KOLVO-980886 format. One line per 8 residues: number of its first residue (from 1); their letters; for each residue x, y, z of N, C-alpha, C. Coordinates in pm, 1 decimal, m for minus. Layout:
NUM) a) X,Y,Z,X,Y,Z,X,Y,Z  ... .
//
This chain:
1) mklyitqy) 84.2,m118.6,0.0,0.0,0.0,0.0,88.8,125.1,0.0  63.6,211.2,m95.5,141.6,334.2,m104.8,80.7,441.4,m17.0  166.4,527.8,31.7,118.2,643.2,106.4,46.2,737.0,11.1  m55.0,804.5,61.1,m131.5,895.7,m22.8,m42.6,1005.7,m79.7  52.5,1053.2,m3.2,141.1,1160.6,m50.6,222.5,1112.4,m169.8  263.3,984.6,m167.5,338.3,927.7,m279.4,251.4,923.6,m404.2  126.9,884.2,m389.2,33.8,882.1,m502.0,11.7,1023.0,m555.9  0.1,1118.9,m467.0,m20.0,1258.5,m507.0,98.6,1307.1,m590.4 .
9) ienllrka) 220.0,1277.9,m544.4,340.3,1318.2,m618.0,345.0,1247.8,m753.5  315.8,1119.0,m757.2,316.8,1044.5,m883.2,215.0,1099.8,m981.8  97.2,1138.0,m933.0,m3.8,1198.0,m1020.6,45.6,1329.5,m1078.9  110.9,1410.9,m997.1,164.8,1537.4,m1046.7,277.7,1513.9,m1146.3  360.5,1413.3,m1122.3,468.7,1382.0,m1216.0,414.3,1339.4,m1351.9  299.2,1271.9,m1353.3,237.1,1232.8,m1480.1,190.0,1355.2,m1559.1  159.3,1463.0,m1489.0,113.9,1586.4,m1554.1,229.7,1677.1,m1596.0  350.1,1641.2,m1556.5,466.4,1727.1,m1581.8,492.5,1742.6,m1731.2 .
17) eyeydket) 542.0,1859.7,m1765.9,580.9,1888.6,m1903.6,732.5,1900.6,m1908.0  793.1,1828.7,m2002.4,938.6,1827.0,m2016.8,976.6,1893.4,m2148.6  1086.5,1966.3,m2143.6,1132.9,2035.1,m2263.2,1286.1,2039.8,m2260.7  1345.5,2013.5,m2376.1,1491.3,2020.5,m2385.3,1531.2,2163.8,m2417.0  1622.0,2218.7,m2339.1,1670.2,2355.9,m2357.4,1805.6,2350.0,m2428.6  1804.9,2383.2,m2556.6,1928.0,2377.4,m2636.1,2034.1,2473.7,m2583.7  1989.9,2585.9,m2530.8,2083.4,2687.0,m2481.5,2167.0,2635.3,m2364.0  2102.5,2565.4,m2271.9,2174.2,2513.8,m2154.5,2216.3,2367.9,m2171.8 .
25) gswcasva) 2160.8,2301.0,m2272.9,2191.7,2159.8,m2294.4,2134.7,2070.2,m2186.7  2020.5,2109.3,m2132.4,1960.5,2030.3,m2024.4,1809.7,2019.5,m2043.7  1752.2,1928.2,m1969.0,1607.6,1908.8,m1968.8,1545.2,1993.2,m1858.8  1428.4,2048.3,m1886.9,1354.2,2128.7,m1790.2,1215.8,2067.1,m1774.5  1161.6,2075.3,m1655.2,1028.3,2020.9,m1629.5,953.0,2112.6,m1535.2  821.9,2117.8,m1556.0,735.2,2196.1,m1468.1,599.9,2127.8,m1460.0  522.9,2169.1,m1360.0,387.2,2118.0,m1341.0,295.3,2239.5,m1336.9  204.9,2248.4,m1432.5,117.2,2365.4,m1443.4,34.7,2388.2,m1317.0 .
33) dlpgvyaq) m2.4,2280.4,m1247.0,m84.9,2292.6,m1126.3,m10.4,2355.4,m1008.1  123.0,2356.6,m1015.6,203.9,2406.6,m904.0,291.0,2523.1,m950.9  244.8,2644.9,m930.5,322.3,2760.6,m975.5,459.3,2767.0,m908.9  560.7,2792.2,m990.4,696.0,2804.7,m938.2,770.3,2673.8,m922.2  703.1,2562.0,m946.2,768.3,2432.0,m935.0,836.2,2401.9,m1068.1  968.0,2384.9,m1060.6,1049.6,2371.4,m1180.0,1171.7,2287.1,m1145.7  1216.2,2206.0,m1240.3,1337.8,2127.1,m1219.0,1417.4,2121.7,m1348.3  1546.3,2095.3,m1333.4,1635.7,2091.1,m1448.2,1738.7,1981.0,m1426.2 .
41) gdtveetr) 1773.6,1908.3,m1533.3,1873.1,1802.7,m1521.8,1932.2,1766.3,m1655.8  2033.7,1682.0,m1652.7,2102.4,1640.7,m1775.3,2022.8,1539.1,m1855.9  1938.0,1460.6,m1788.5,1854.4,1361.3,m1856.2,1710.1,1378.4,m1808.9  1618.2,1317.8,m1882.8,1477.3,1322.7,m1842.0,1461.1,1255.2,m1706.0  1529.6,1142.6,m1686.1,1518.2,1069.3,m1560.0,1568.3,1153.5,m1442.3  1683.7,1218.2,m1460.6,1737.8,1303.6,m1354.7,1643.8,1420.4,m1326.4  1588.6,1476.5,m1432.3,1496.2,1589.2,m1417.3,1370.7,1546.0,m1343.3  1321.2,1426.7,m1374.4,1202.4,1373.8,m1305.3,1230.8,1354.4,m1156.6 .
49) eqlaevie) 1347.7,1301.7,m1123.1,1384.4,1283.3,m982.2,1393.4,1417.7,m910.1  1454.6,1515.2,m976.4,1464.9,1649.3,m918.1,1325.9,1709.5,m898.1  1239.3,1690.0,m998.7,1104.2,1744.9,m990.6,1027.2,1682.8,m874.3  1042.8,1553.7,m852.7,975.6,1486.9,m740.5,1019.0,1548.5,m607.8  1147.0,1579.0,m594.7,1197.0,1642.0,m471.7,1141.4,1782.7,m454.2  1134.0,1857.2,m563.7,1080.3,1993.5,m556.6,931.9,1989.4,m520.3  857.8,1894.7,m577.5,715.5,1880.0,m544.6,699.4,1847.1,m396.3  781.7,1757.1,m346.1,775.0,1721.5,m203.9,800.2,1844.2,m116.1 .
57) dyilvslr) 900.3,1923.2,m151.9,928.2,2046.5,m76.8,810.1,2142.9,m83.8  749.8,2154.4,m201.7,633.8,2241.7,m220.4,520.1,2198.4,m127.0  497.2,2068.4,m119.9,391.7,2015.3,m33.2,420.8,2048.3,112.6  543.6,2024.5,156.7,579.8,2050.5,296.2,564.7,2198.0,332.3  608.0,2286.4,244.4,594.0,2430.6,270.0,446.6,2468.9,272.2  369.4,2414.9,179.0,225.7,2445.3,175.2,156.5,2401.8,303.3  192.2,2284.4,353.5,132.9,2236.5,478.6,173.5,2325.3,595.7  301.1,2361.1,599.8,349.7,2446.3,709.0,280.7,2582.2,707.3 .
65) ekqrlpgf) 258.1,2635.9,588.0,195.8,2767.3,573.9,42.8,2760.2,570.2  m10.2,2639.2,585.1,m155.3,2615.6,585.4,m221.5,2664.7,456.6  m155.0,2638.6,345.4,m208.6,2673.5,214.2,m270.6,2549.8,151.1  m366.7,2574.2,65.8,m432.1,2463.1,m3.2,m339.7,2403.8,m108.9  m353.6,2274.2,m126.8,m280.8,2205.1,m232.3,m376.9,2176.8,m347.3  m332.3,2191.5,m471.7,m419.0,2159.5,m585.3,m468.9,2015.6,m575.1  m596.4,1996.7,m599.4,m654.6,1863.4,m592.5,m723.4,1833.2,m461.0  m708.1,1920.8,m363.3,m774.6,1904.6,m234.5,m878.1,2015.0,m219.2 .
73) kkpikvha) m999.1,1978.0,m182.6,m1105.8,2077.1,m169.4,m1097.9,2153.9,m38.8  m1045.3,2090.8,62.9,m1034.1,2155.5,193.8,m887.3,2162.5,232.9  m850.9,2261.1,312.8,m712.6,2264.5,361.8,m682.8,2139.5,444.2  m561.9,2093.1,436.4,m519.5,1976.9,514.1,m479.7,2024.3,652.4  m532.5,1958.1,754.4,m499.1,1995.8,891.3,m375.7,1919.2,935.4  m283.1,1991.2,992.0,m160.4,1930.3,1041.9,m163.3,1938.4,1193.2  m149.4,1823.8,1257.2,m148.4,1818.6,1403.3,m5.8,1795.7,1449.4  41.8,1882.5,1537.3,179.9,1868.3,1586.6,183.0,1794.5,1717.5 .
//
């Protein structure tokens, strides 16, 4: 059984858009649902791994700041 957060990240990775940047010679990826989420790497695989880490950081910051995450209708409550 996968954790829900893992499924959420995997769903966002499926929506990611990848583009090769000839100027830098690297791959770039972003997720339209998450403003400011961007990753760059030498290969698509490396870029995907970087993007997963950036998405995870985005989720953690959003939870800490009590901001809504795309795909959730209600704010997620965090109990310390």
